[in-house]
Structure formats: C-alpha cells, structure tokens
C-alpha positions as CSV (number, residue, x, y, z in Angstrom):
1,M,-30.6,9.7,-19.4
2,A,-26.7,10.6,-19.5
3,G,-27.3,13.9,-18.1
4,R,-29.5,12.7,-15.2
5,Q,-27.0,10.3,-14.5
6,Q,-24.2,13.0,-14.5
7,A,-26.5,15.0,-12.1
8,A,-27.2,12.0,-9.9
9,F,-23.4,11.5,-9.5
10,A,-22.6,15.0,-9.0
11,L,-25.3,15.0,-5.9
12,L,-23.6,11.7,-4.7
13,T,-20.1,13.3,-4.8
14,A,-21.5,16.4,-2.6
15,L,-23.0,14.0,-0.1
16,F,-19.7,12.2,0.2
17,L,-17.8,15.5,0.5
18,V,-20.5,16.8,3.2
19,I,-20.0,13.4,5.1
20,Y,-16.3,13.7,5.0
21,W,-16.6,17.2,6.4
22,V,-18.9,16.2,9.2
23,A,-16.5,13.4,10.1
24,A,-13.2,15.5,10.1
25,R,-14.1,19.0,10.7
26,D,-13.0,18.9,14.3
27,A,-9.5,17.1,13.6
28,Q,-6.5,18.8,13.8
29,V,-3.4,18.6,11.7
30,H,-0.7,16.6,13.7
31,P,2.6,14.9,13.2
32,G,3.1,11.0,13.1
33,G,6.2,9.2,14.1
34,D,8.2,10.0,10.9
35,T,7.2,13.6,10.3
36,T,10.2,14.9,11.9
37,A,12.4,12.6,10.0
38,F,10.7,13.7,6.6
39,E,11.1,17.3,7.4
40,E,14.8,16.8,8.5
41,V,15.4,15.1,5.0
42,A,13.9,17.9,3.2
43,R,15.8,20.6,5.1
44,N,19.5,19.0,5.1
45,Q,19.6,16.3,2.4
46,L,17.3,17.2,-0.3
47,S,19.1,18.4,-3.4
48,W,19.4,17.5,-7.0
49,A,22.5,15.7,-6.3
50,T,21.2,13.5,-3.5
51,I,17.4,13.4,-4.2
52,F,17.6,9.7,-4.9
53,S,20.0,8.9,-1.8
54,T,18.0,10.4,0.9
55,Q,17.1,8.6,4.1
56,R,13.5,8.6,3.0
57,P,12.0,8.3,-0.6
58,P,12.2,11.9,-1.8
59,I,8.5,12.6,-2.9
60,Y,7.0,13.4,0.6
61,P,10.1,15.5,2.0
62,A,9.9,17.3,-1.5
63,L,6.3,18.2,-1.0
64,F,7.4,19.8,2.7
65,R,10.2,21.7,0.9
66,L,7.7,22.8,-1.8
67,L,5.3,24.0,0.7
68,D,7.8,25.8,2.7
69,F,7.3,23.5,5.6
70,S,3.9,24.5,6.2
71,R,2.0,21.5,7.8
72,P,-1.5,22.7,7.3
73,A,-0.6,23.1,3.6
74,V,0.7,19.5,3.4
75,A,-2.4,18.2,5.2
76,A,-4.7,20.3,2.6
77,V,-2.7,19.0,-0.4
78,Q,-3.5,15.4,1.3
79,V,-7.1,16.2,1.7
80,A,-7.4,17.4,-2.0
81,A,-5.6,14.6,-3.4
82,Y,-7.5,12.1,-1.4
83,V,-11.0,13.5,-2.8
84,A,-10.1,13.8,-6.2
85,A,-8.6,10.2,-6.3
86,W,-11.8,8.8,-4.7
87,V,-14.1,10.9,-7.0
88,F,-12.1,9.8,-10.0
89,L,-12.3,5.9,-8.8
90,A,-16.2,6.3,-8.2
91,G,-16.6,7.8,-11.9
92,S,-14.5,4.9,-13.3
93,L,-16.1,2.1,-11.5
94,G,-19.7,3.5,-11.3
95,R,-19.8,4.2,-15.1
96,G,-23.7,3.5,-15.4
97,S,-24.2,2.4,-12.0
98,L,-24.8,5.0,-9.3
99,P,-24.8,2.0,-6.6
100,V,-21.4,0.9,-7.3
101,A,-20.4,4.6,-7.3
102,A,-22.0,5.0,-3.6
103,C,-20.2,1.9,-2.6
104,V,-17.0,3.6,-3.7
105,F,-17.7,6.5,-1.8
106,Y,-18.6,4.5,1.2
107,V,-15.2,2.9,1.2
108,A,-13.5,6.4,0.9
109,L,-15.1,7.4,4.0
110,Y,-13.6,4.5,6.2
111,P,-11.5,6.3,8.8
112,G,-8.6,3.8,8.4
113,F,-8.0,5.8,4.9
114,A,-9.5,9.0,5.3
115,A,-8.3,10.1,8.8
116,W,-4.8,10.0,7.4
117,N,-5.3,13.1,5.6
118,H,-4.7,14.8,8.9
119,V,-1.6,13.1,9.8
120,L,1.7,14.2,8.2
121,M,2.8,10.8,7.3
122,S,3.0,9.4,3.5
123,E,-0.1,7.1,4.3
124,S,-2.3,9.6,3.0
125,L,-0.7,10.3,-0.6
126,A,0.1,6.7,-1.0
127,T,-3.5,5.7,-0.5
128,S,-4.4,8.2,-3.0
129,L,-2.1,7.3,-5.4
130,S,-3.1,3.5,-5.0
131,V,-6.8,4.6,-6.0
132,V,-5.9,6.2,-8.9
133,A,-3.5,3.5,-10.1
134,F,-6.6,1.2,-9.6
135,A,-8.9,3.3,-11.5
136,F,-6.5,3.0,-14.4
137,L,-5.8,-0.8,-13.9
138,V,-9.8,-1.1,-14.1
139,R,-10.1,0.8,-17.4
140,L,-7.1,-1.0,-18.8
141,M,-8.7,-4.3,-18.1
142,E,-12.1,-3.5,-19.4
143,G,-10.3,-2.8,-22.9
144,Q,-9.2,0.9,-22.8
145,G,-5.7,0.2,-23.6
146,W,-4.5,3.9,-23.1
147,A,-4.8,3.4,-19.5
148,L,-1.7,1.1,-19.5
149,W,0.7,4.2,-19.4
150,P,-1.0,6.3,-16.6
151,F,-1.2,3.2,-14.5
152,V,2.6,2.3,-15.0
153,A,3.5,6.1,-14.4
154,V,1.4,6.2,-10.9
155,M,2.7,3.0,-10.0
156,C,6.2,4.1,-10.5
157,L,5.8,7.2,-9.0
158,K,4.6,5.4,-5.9
159,C,7.9,3.8,-5.5
160,F,9.4,7.1,-4.8
161,L,6.7,7.9,-1.9
162,R,7.0,4.6,-0.1
163,G,9.8,2.1,-1.0
164,F,7.6,-0.8,-0.1
165,D,5.5,0.1,-3.1
166,S,8.3,-1.0,-5.6
167,V,7.5,-4.7,-4.5
168,L,3.6,-4.2,-5.1
169,G,4.7,-3.1,-8.8
170,L,6.1,-6.5,-9.3
171,L,3.3,-8.3,-8.0
172,Y,0.9,-6.7,-10.7
173,L,3.2,-8.1,-13.7
174,P,1.1,-11.3,-13.9
175,L,-2.0,-9.0,-14.4
176,L,-0.1,-7.3,-17.0
177,I,0.9,-10.4,-18.6
178,G,-2.9,-11.8,-18.7
179,A,-3.9,-8.5,-20.4
180,A,-1.2,-9.0,-23.1
181,A,-2.4,-12.7,-23.4
182,L,-5.9,-11.6,-23.9
183,H,-5.0,-8.9,-26.5
184,R,-5.9,-5.8,-24.2
185,V,-2.2,-4.5,-24.5
186,S,0.3,-5.4,-27.0
187,W,3.5,-7.5,-26.0
188,R,6.0,-4.7,-26.5
189,A,4.0,-2.6,-24.4
190,L,3.9,-5.1,-21.9
191,V,7.7,-5.7,-22.1
192,V,8.2,-1.7,-21.7
193,A,5.9,-2.1,-18.4
194,C,7.8,-4.8,-17.0
195,L,11.1,-3.1,-17.5
196,A,9.8,0.1,-15.6
197,F,8.6,-2.1,-12.8
198,V,11.7,-3.9,-12.4
199,A,13.8,-0.8,-12.9
200,C,12.0,1.1,-10.2
201,F,12.4,-1.8,-7.8
202,A,16.1,-2.1,-8.5
203,F,16.7,1.6,-8.3
204,V,14.6,2.1,-5.1
205,N,16.4,-0.7,-3.2
206,R,19.7,0.5,-4.2
207,T,19.5,4.3,-3.5
208,T,17.3,4.5,-0.1
209,G,20.5,5.7,1.8
210,G,23.5,3.6,2.8
211,L,23.5,5.0,6.1
212,P,22.5,3.9,9.6
213,D,19.4,6.2,9.9
214,S,17.9,5.0,6.5
215,V,14.5,3.8,6.5
216,W,15.6,0.3,5.5
217,Y,18.0,0.2,8.3
218,F,15.5,1.1,10.9
219,A,13.4,-1.7,9.6
220,L,15.7,-4.4,9.5
221,V,17.2,-3.5,13.0
222,N,13.7,-3.8,14.3
223,N,13.4,-7.3,12.9
224,I,17.2,-8.2,14.2
225,G,16.2,-6.9,17.7
226,T,12.9,-8.6,18.2
227,R,13.0,-11.7,15.8
228,V,16.7,-12.6,15.5
229,L,18.4,-12.0,18.9
230,P,15.5,-13.8,20.9
231,D,15.6,-16.8,18.7
232,P,18.8,-19.3,19.1
233,G,18.4,-20.5,15.6
234,W,18.2,-16.9,13.9
235,L,21.0,-15.6,16.0
236,A,23.4,-18.7,15.1
237,Y,22.6,-18.3,11.4
238,F,23.4,-14.6,11.7
239,A,26.6,-15.1,13.7
240,A,27.9,-17.5,10.9
241,H,27.3,-15.0,8.3
242,G,29.4,-12.4,9.8
243,M,27.1,-10.3,12.3
244,P,29.3,-9.1,15.4
245,V,27.7,-10.5,18.5
246,N,28.8,-8.9,21.6
247,A,27.4,-8.2,25.2
248,A,26.2,-4.6,23.7
249,L,24.1,-6.1,21.0
250,L,22.7,-9.0,23.3
251,S,21.6,-6.3,25.6
252,M,19.3,-5.2,23.1
253,T,17.5,-8.7,22.7
254,G,13.5,-7.7,22.2
255,E,14.3,-4.1,21.6
256,L,13.0,-2.0,18.6
257,A,15.5,0.3,17.0
258,H,14.3,3.4,18.6
259,E,14.4,2.0,22.2
260,Q,16.9,2.5,25.0
261,N,17.6,6.0,23.7
262,L,18.4,4.8,20.2
263,R,21.4,2.6,21.3
264,F,21.3,0.5,18.0
265,F,22.4,3.8,16.4
266,R,24.5,5.6,18.8
267,D,26.4,2.9,21.0
268,P,30.1,2.9,20.2
269,D,30.1,-0.8,20.9
270,L,27.7,-1.5,18.3
271,A,29.7,0.3,15.2
272,D,31.0,-2.6,13.9
273,F,27.1,-4.3,14.0
274,R,26.2,-1.1,12.2
275,L,28.5,-1.4,9.5
276,W,27.6,-5.3,8.9
277,V,24.1,-4.3,8.8
278,I,24.7,-1.9,6.1
279,A,26.9,-4.1,4.1
280,H,25.3,-7.7,4.7
281,G,22.1,-7.3,6.8
282,R,19.4,-7.4,4.2
283,S,21.1,-10.3,2.3
284,A,21.3,-12.3,5.6
285,Y,18.0,-11.8,6.5
286,T,16.6,-12.9,3.2
287,G,18.7,-15.8,2.9
288,Y,17.6,-17.2,6.2
289,L,14.0,-16.6,5.3
290,L,14.4,-18.4,1.9
291,S,16.3,-21.3,3.8
292,H,13.3,-21.8,6.2
293,P,10.2,-21.4,4.1
294,G,8.0,-22.9,6.4
295,L,9.0,-20.2,8.8
296,I,7.9,-17.7,6.4
297,F,4.1,-18.9,6.5
298,A,4.4,-20.0,10.1
299,R,5.3,-16.6,11.8
300,L,2.9,-14.8,9.5
301,W,-0.1,-17.1,10.9
302,Q,0.9,-16.6,14.4
303,H,0.6,-12.7,13.8
304,R,-2.2,-12.7,11.6
305,S,-4.5,-10.5,13.5
306,E,-1.9,-7.7,13.4
307,V,-1.4,-8.1,9.8
308,F,-4.8,-8.8,8.5
309,L,-6.2,-6.5,11.3
310,A,-8.9,-9.0,12.5
311,G,-9.3,-7.4,16.1
312,T,-10.3,-4.1,16.9
313,F,-9.9,-0.9,14.9
314,P,-6.3,-0.6,14.8
315,Y,-5.5,3.0,13.6
316,E,-7.2,5.0,16.1
317,V,-3.8,5.7,18.0
318,Y,-2.4,7.6,15.0
319,F,-5.6,9.9,14.7
320,D,-6.3,13.2,16.4
321,P,-9.2,12.6,18.8
322,G,-11.3,14.9,17.0
323,Y,-11.8,12.7,14.1
324,R,-15.3,11.2,14.2
325,L,-14.1,7.6,13.7
326,N,-17.6,6.1,13.7
327,V,-18.7,8.1,10.6
328,P,-19.9,6.2,8.9
329,P,-20.0,2.8,10.7
330,W,-17.6,0.0,9.1
331,P,-18.2,-3.8,9.0
332,P,-15.7,-5.9,10.7
333,F,-12.8,-6.9,9.0
334,S,-13.7,-10.7,9.0
335,A,-16.7,-9.7,6.9
336,I,-14.8,-8.4,4.2
337,Y,-12.2,-10.9,3.9
338,T,-15.0,-13.7,4.0
339,A,-17.1,-11.7,1.3
340,G,-14.0,-11.2,-0.6
341,T,-12.8,-14.9,-0.2
342,L,-16.4,-16.0,-1.4
343,G,-16.6,-13.7,-4.5
344,A,-13.0,-14.7,-5.8
345,S,-13.8,-18.4,-5.3
346,A,-17.0,-18.0,-7.4
347,L,-15.5,-16.0,-10.1
348,G,-12.6,-18.5,-10.2
349,A,-15.0,-21.5,-10.3
350,L,-16.9,-19.7,-13.2
351,L,-14.0,-18.9,-15.1
352,W,-12.6,-22.5,-14.8
353,R,-16.0,-23.9,-16.1
354,G,-16.0,-21.1,-18.9
355,R,-19.2,-19.6,-17.9
356,V,-17.7,-16.0,-18.0
357,P,-18.8,-13.6,-20.9
358,P,-15.7,-13.0,-23.0
359,A,-16.0,-9.3,-22.3
360,L,-15.6,-9.8,-18.7
361,A,-13.0,-12.7,-18.6
362,L,-10.1,-10.2,-18.0
363,P,-11.8,-8.2,-15.3
364,C,-12.7,-11.4,-13.5
365,W,-9.3,-12.5,-13.8
366,T,-7.9,-9.3,-12.3
367,A,-10.3,-9.4,-9.4
368,V,-9.2,-13.0,-8.8
369,G,-5.6,-12.2,-9.1
370,L,-6.0,-9.0,-6.9
371,W,-7.4,-11.1,-4.2
372,L,-4.5,-13.8,-4.4
373,M,-2.2,-10.9,-4.2
374,L,-3.2,-10.5,-0.5
375,L,-1.1,-13.3,0.7
376,P,2.3,-12.0,-0.8
377,I,1.5,-8.5,0.3
378,A,0.6,-9.7,3.9
379,L,4.2,-11.9,3.8
380,C,5.9,-8.6,2.7
381,I,4.3,-6.6,5.4
382,Y,5.1,-8.8,8.3
383,H,8.5,-9.8,7.1
384,A,9.9,-6.3,6.2
385,D,9.4,-4.8,9.4
386,A,8.5,-5.7,13.1
387,G,7.5,-2.2,14.1
388,E,4.0,-0.8,13.7
389,I,2.7,-3.6,11.8
390,S,-0.8,-2.5,11.9
391,R,0.2,0.6,10.4
392,H,2.2,-0.9,7.8
393,A,-0.8,-3.3,6.8
394,L,-2.7,-0.3,5.3
395,P,-1.9,-1.4,1.6
396,L,-3.5,-4.8,2.6
397,I,-6.8,-3.7,3.8
398,L,-6.9,-1.2,0.9
399,Q,-6.2,-4.1,-1.6
400,A,-9.1,-5.8,0.0
401,A,-11.6,-3.2,-0.4
402,L,-10.7,-2.0,-3.9
403,S,-10.9,-5.7,-4.8
404,L,-14.5,-6.0,-3.3
405,L,-15.4,-2.9,-5.3
406,L,-14.1,-4.7,-8.6
407,M,-16.3,-7.9,-7.9
408,L,-19.4,-5.7,-7.5
409,R,-18.5,-3.7,-10.6
410,I,-18.4,-7.1,-12.4
411,L,-21.6,-8.2,-11.0
412,V,-23.3,-5.2,-12.2
413,C,-21.8,-5.4,-15.6
414,W,-22.8,-8.9,-15.9
415,R,-26.4,-8.2,-15.1
416,R,-26.6,-5.5,-17.5
417,K,-25.1,-7.5,-20.1
418,A,-27.6,-10.3,-19.4
419,R,-30.6,-7.7,-19.9
420,G,-28.8,-6.3,-23.1
421,I,-27.8,-3.0,-21.7
422,E,-24.1,-1.9,-22.6
423,V,-21.9,-0.4,-20.0
424,P,-20.6,3.1,-20.9
425,A,-17.0,3.1,-22.1
426,D,-16.1,6.1,-20.3
C-alpha cells in the first residue's frame, strides 16, 4: 500500500507541475516596483560590514549578487524554491491522504501565489519560506518534536528577507507555548525559540537602515502623507511631538512617498522633516495608534476590502500578461473566509466541550490559533504602510489558505482515527 501511495503522490506532483507549466509558460520575467532598489543595494551597499544595515533586508539583494544580477536566474531560483516548498507541504499534510495532497497542490496553483515567481520581488521567496515553515509547524504540532528547530530557523530566516515577517514570528509564540503546555516541546526549548524570535524582531527593527531611503522610512512617509497630514487630529499630535510642519510638508498632503518627483526625499525644505522621521517618526506613529485604540480597528474596517482582498482579483497589475490567471479557477475570497471562520468556530466549540481526541487537541488548537492570527496580521498590514496594501496583504490570504488546509488535514485524521486507521508519522 505504501508503494502505491508513493506512486500516486508522484503522479499528483507531476500533474501539479504540468498545470503550473501551462499557466506560466508564456509569462516573461519582469521587474516589480522594488526590483531596482534590491539591485542597487546588492551593487553598492552589500558587504560583510554593512550586510545588516542596508536599505532593504539582505537576503534578496544577496541573491542578486550571488547570481551575478541575472534576472532569469533569480526567477529560476524562485520557481524551484516555490515548487519544492509546496511539494514538501503536500508530503507533510497529505501523509496517508491523497485528497489532502491534491488540495495543497490546488492552493499552490493560485496565481496570487504562483505568478510572483516571475516577478523580481521578495514576495515569491517569502511565500515559499512561509510554506516550508508551516509544514514544519504542522509536524511539530502532531508530535514530531524535532520539527521545532527547522521551524524556528526558517521563521528567523524570513525576517531577513522581509522585515514584516519579524512581527509574524512573535505572533506564533502563543502556539509554541501551547505546544510546551501539552508536552510536545520542552519548556527549555520553548525559551530558546522565544528568545530567537524576539532577538530577530529587535535586530531587524534596529538595523533596517537609518537613512531616508530605507524601507521603513518609505512606509512611514506613505502613512504621514496619506493619513497624518489630511487629518487635523493626527497632524496636531505629530506637531506636538516635534514634527516640523511647514508649507513644503503641507503641500504633500494626500501624497505617497514617491510622488511629486520624490519631494519627501529631495526637497531641501523637508530636510528637518526627514531628520525627525528617522529619529522620532516610528515612536510618534506607534504612540498615536496606541493612544487611539478605537481608530486602530475603525480604519481597518473602513479599508477591509483592500486588506482582506474581498473584491476582484487584486494582484493582476503586478504580473506579466502572459501568465494565465484563470488556471485553475479560484473561489471568491468571501468563500475562503466564510469556510475558515465556520471551521475554526466548530473546532473551538469541540475543544471547549472536550470532544476532540487527545492526539488531535494540539493540531485543533493550532488551526484555531492560526485563524485568530488573521486579525493581528491584518492590523499590522494596514497600519504598517499605506502604499500598495493589496500587495502587502499577500501573507494574510496565504495564512488563511494554509489554515484551511490544516483544518482539512484534521478532518481527515479524525475520520481515520474513528475508523481505527493510523495516520503515517512521516
């Protein structure tokens, strides 16, 4: 039976590769909005002395440098990493169940994930690493304690690919605490993992470049131009906290950082503003949000369609026209969030009433926890950067899809246990 399962999984993998090839065969490798910034960092800033203080996190620029700035080679690495990651996840989630593996491959073909492989941006590798980390997390929560360390390693690696992922690492800490409470990992191992995540968060947010062209400066200026300057309350708070307000700054009301020929970066009349943003901008912005907690949720609700991608397909503008975006068809986002909410609610009720088999308790808690994480992820996405919210929301829909896959895995395992069939351990 094991041999037949392996052969069937190999055929399923081959089918996934064929469909992906059909969807992507006409797509050309092309740059995204930040591609030239990554290349500039790789050419002029990346060295052993400055590797952790560049304008962009170092991993993606280092890939350009390693591949001698060959854009096709970078895209080929992205494709290979993506395929390997989803095959690994299909093997991890689909142990003993080909339908689960088939669902994993179906999600892998979603163009909002797969088409990034032809775009020279960090989204592709970030998605692949997230998938690998999730596969290790599932194995950990199902009792394979060794999976903690590769999970922690991949999560830490992601922090130096995209700084936002340092926040995601902190959000996973309650799941690891639950694993320790249910004796899946030792408390000593939990402490080491927690320290690793906290250290990465602190390090990444201290060394992402104290310059007016660093990625966090760009994001913060997006917020100031489109959220702070148009709002008298926000503007008064920022002025009271030292932000230099003059005619040049007010003329940028409603503008993103790159607009008006990069005036936020070049205008001599905004030199004092740039110094203030570097020294005090993040603390002022964070302080205002914390002092207005209702605003945190109200603004997210007003922009929910951008963050949760409830409208039409939001990524098409980033992709090469040759990519076949309808291969395969994808359900509406509302169906995904409805199914996940119903599934998480059902699992939560069963856990509360003690109806879950002990072997599935931690996976069920994990599925519920992953779904509840969507709200803090959405809040971070919206409030971190006012520019290109739909692109930055990619981790949110990925988290939702992976959570649904875990719920499906739990359902299959539950049915198999009810029939007295053990799920393979590896």
